[in-house]
N, C-alpha and C positions, 0 to 999 in steps of 0.2 A: 255155146249153142244159143243161149238166149240173146247174147249180144249180136251175133250174126243175124239171127232171124228178125230181131227188132230194129237192126241198124242203129243201135245206140251203143256207145263205147264202154259203158260201165254197168255192171250188174252185180248184185249181191249173191250170197251163197244160198238163197231161198228164203221164203217167208212162209207163214202158216197156210194161207190160201189166197184166192183172188180178192175176196172182199176185204180182208185185213190189209192186203197190199194197197188197195184203193184208199183205205182210210189212212194208211201211212203216207201215201203221196199227198193227200189233202193236208195232213198235219205238217209235213215238210214244207209245202208251199206256204201254209199259214205262218209258220215261224220265220220263214225267210223274209216275208213282207210285213210282218208285225213284230218288230224287235222289242217293243215295250208292251208287255202283256197287260199293263194297267191302262194303256191308251191304244185300243185297237182301232186302227184307221181303215183297215180293209177286211171287214168281217164276212163277206159273202163268198160262197163257193157254189158254182153252177154245176148241176148234175142233169145231163140230158134225160128226157123222159124214157128213152129206150136203153138205159143201163139196166143190167140184171137186177131184179127186185131184191135178192139177198145181199147184193152189194150196197144198194141204197140203204137197207136196214142197218148194216154195220157202219156205214158212213155217218148216218144220223146219230147212232149210239155214241160214236167217237166225237162227233161235232158238238153235241149239246153241252157237255160239261165245260168246254173251253170257250164257249161263246161264239162258235162258228154258226153262221146263218146259211143253211142249205137251201138253195133256190132251184126248183125244178122247172124245166121248160124244154122247148124245141130249139135245138142248136141253130136251126135255120133262121129263126126270128128273134133269138135272144139278144137283149140289149145289154151288152157288157160295158161297164164303166169302171172308174177307178176305185169303186167300193168293193170290187171283186179281186180276190187274190189268186183264184184258179178255177179250173173247170175239169170235168170228167166226162168222157164220151166212151162209147162201146163200139168195137170194130172187129167183126160184124156185130150188129146190135142185137138187142133182146129179141127182136122178131126176125133175125137172120139177115136183115138187109145190109148190103155193103154200101156205106156212105162215104162221100169224099169230104173230108173235114178240113181241107187246106184253107179255104176262105175263113172258116170259123177260127182255126188256130191263129191265123194272121190277125184276126180281130182281137182275140184275147191277148196276143203278144203286143198289140198296139196300145194296150193300157198297162203294159209291163207286168202282166199276170202270166200264169203258167198253165199248161195243159197236160193232163194225164190221160192216157188212152188204154182202156182195158181191151185185151185182144186175145187171139187164139193162135198158138204157135204153129199148128198144122196149117191153118188158113194162110199164115204169113209166108208159106212156101210158094203160094200163088199170088198173094196180094202185095201191093206196095207197102213196105214196112213203115211203122210209125215214125221212125227217125227220119225217113225221107219225106214224110208228110209234114214234118216240123214239130212233132210232139216232144215235150220235155221229158216225159216219163212214159214207159210202156209197162204194163203189168198184166197178170193173169194167172192161170193155172196150167201146170205142165202135165196134167192128167192124160192128155191126148198122146203123150209119148210113152206108151208102154205101161201105164199104171192103171190097174183095174178101177172101175167106178166105185166099188166098195160101198154102195148105198150112201154116197155123198162124201166119202173121204176115208183115210187121209190122202191128201194130194199136196204136192209142193207148189207153193205160190212163187212166182218170179217177179222181179222188179229190176228194170233197166232204166238208165237215165243218161243225160248228157254229162260230160265231164265237169261241168260247172257245179254239180251237186255232190261232188265226191266227199266233201266234208260234212254233208248233211244226210246222206242216204242211210236209211235204217238197215239194221242187220250187220252182217259180217262181210268184209271185203277181203278176198284172197289175192295176194300179190306174189310176184316171182322174186326169189332171192337165191342165195348160194349157200350150200351146206358146208360142213367142216372139210370135206374133201374137194371142194371147189365145183361140185356138181349143181346143176339147176335144181332148185327146190321151191316148193309152194308153201307159203306160210300166211297166217292171218296178218294182213297189213293194216286194216282200219276197222274199228268198231266204235266209232266216235259217239254214237247216240244212245248207247245202252246204259241202263240205270246203274250198273256196277262200276261204271267209269265216271260219269258225270253226276250220278246220284240225283239229288233234288233238282239239278240244273239240266238234267236230260230232257231233250225235247221229244223223246219217245222211250217207252219202256219195253219195246218189242225185243225179244231175244229168242224167239222160236224160229228154228230153221228145220225144214223137213229134209235133212241131209240124205237119208236113205232113199227117199222118193225122188229127190233131185238127181242123185246118182243113177237111179233106174232110168230116168228120162234121158240123162246124158248118154248112157250106154245104149239106149234105144236109138239115139241119133248116130252113135258110132257104128252100130250093127247095120243099120239101113243105109247110112250115108245120104248125101244130098239128093241123089237121083232116086233112091228108094223112098225117101220121105216125100219127095215131090210126087212120085207116082202114086203113093198111098193117098195123098191129098187130092190128086186129080181123079182117082177112082171114086172117092167119096163125092166129089163135085159132080162127076158124070152121072152117078146113080141118082143124085138129087135132081139133076137136070132131067133125067129120064122120068122120074116121078112127077116132076112139075109139068112136063110136056103131056104125060099121060092124063093127068087130072084136067089140064086145060082142054085137051081133046074131048073130054067128057063134059065140058061145059062149065067147069069150075073156074073161078077167078082168084088169082093170087094177089096178095097184098103188095108185094114188091117185085120189081123186075130183076134185080141183081141180088145174088145170095151165094153162099158157099155150101153149107150143109143143112140149112134150115129153111123151110118154107112155111108161110101162113096162108091158109085157105079160107076164103069167105063163104059162109053158109048162112041160111036163114035161121036154123035151129040146130044146135050142136047135139041135142039129145039122141036122135036116131043114129048118128055117126058114132057117138060115144058108146052106145049100147052094142053096136056091131063090132067096133074095135075091141072092146073089152071081152066079148065072146071069143075073139081070136087071140086073146092074151096080149093085146097091144095097148100101150099107154100113149095117148097123144097129150098135147098141152092145150088146155081150153081157156082162151082169153075171154074177156067180156065182148059183147056186141057181135056174137056169132063168128068168132075167129078160132080156127084150129091150127095149132103149131105142130109141125112134124120135123124131127131132126134125125139125120142119118149119121153113121160114123163108119170107122174102118172095119167094124164087125158085121155090117149090113151086107146081106147077100142078095142077088137078083130074086131069089125065091121070096125073100122078105117083102120085096116090092109088090108081089102079087097080093099078099095079105093086106098090105097097106091100101093099095088101090081098091081091093075088094070091099074095104070099109066105106067106100064112096060110091059104089054101084049096087044095083039090085042083085038078088041071088040068081037071076035067070040068065042074064047076059054073061058070056064068058069074058074073063079078063085076058087081054092079049096086048102085048106091046113089044117093041124092039129096043135093045140097048143101043145107046148112042156111042159110036166109036170114033167120032171126028176128033181131030187134034185140038181144035179151038173150042173153048168153053164159051157158050153164049151168055152164061149167067154171071160172068165177071167182066166189069166194064174195062175197056181198053186203057182208060186213064189211070186205073188202079191195078193193072196187071204188073206183077213183079218182073223187073228186068235185071236187077242186081244179083250177083252170085252170093252164096252163103255156104257155110261149112266147108271152106276150102283147105283147112288144115289137113295134113296127111293122115292124122288119126281118124278122120271121118271118111277117108277114101282108101283105107287099107285093110280093115278088119271086118269082113262081111260074112263070117261064119263063126259058130261057137268055138271051133278049134282055133281059128285065127285070133279070136279075142282072148282065149286062155293063154296063148303063147305070147 
């Protein structure tokens, strides 16, 4: 599932969450380009400003003890030189924007450094996958695939990479073998970086895999199949587009033109909007400088949009809008629209009912 959606050939059996997966990517890149820990020649790791804040916190926590210098900045203007060993970007980013990182990735590769891309599996059914953009690692959370939010967890983190990293990838790698009866069998093939194998020489001590939650996400993909998952993603995007259009019609300005499920609205003062939203039981995200973030998901209904829009209008004017039913999404740029197939294996195209899955 993860390999198909990210367009990267190798993925592990899961990690703890998105933030620790990002820290693992950073550590893997660091060790690959700094062989002698006593003489660190490439200490810098670039993190785009619009990476999720919780990911930044974990990256800094993991970076500090080993001498990694985390450098924040705008990927568009970042000056990447040979002192950097890697970079981390978010796709879509912290403010929901869909950015084209191709030029930045080429710039990082130009100094023989690596790029990790934190991403959203559901969005990748509509967006050009990280592997096709040139990223070395794709990582994130599989919560979107049938796992409840649970007030922040637990959720299965995913980690996919190019084949070049197969001897360095954290966690467990499951391979195909043959059992005693000559049948196809799945077995643990590699776990080269865990502490109980290399001990003090281990470049990572990560050994947490969210196996139950990873299996839930995998079965979600089996149940819905590629068309079902794509339709779920398209519905989320269309509802977000409808909300964005409704707010723009009422005179509000959005921070970005392209997005998947999250928009950021510019206002003069967030206080009245926050008070009205909270009276309706709605939690928005409040950035600095008069920005309000709104995220939708597969559980959002059209009636929910009335409540959201109502938080931005007075109590006198009625809220009215029409749902968008066109086939083309205006909020996803053509250059980043996915054209490649995914989940083509028969298992994802055969069992689309509870009865079929049990059999």
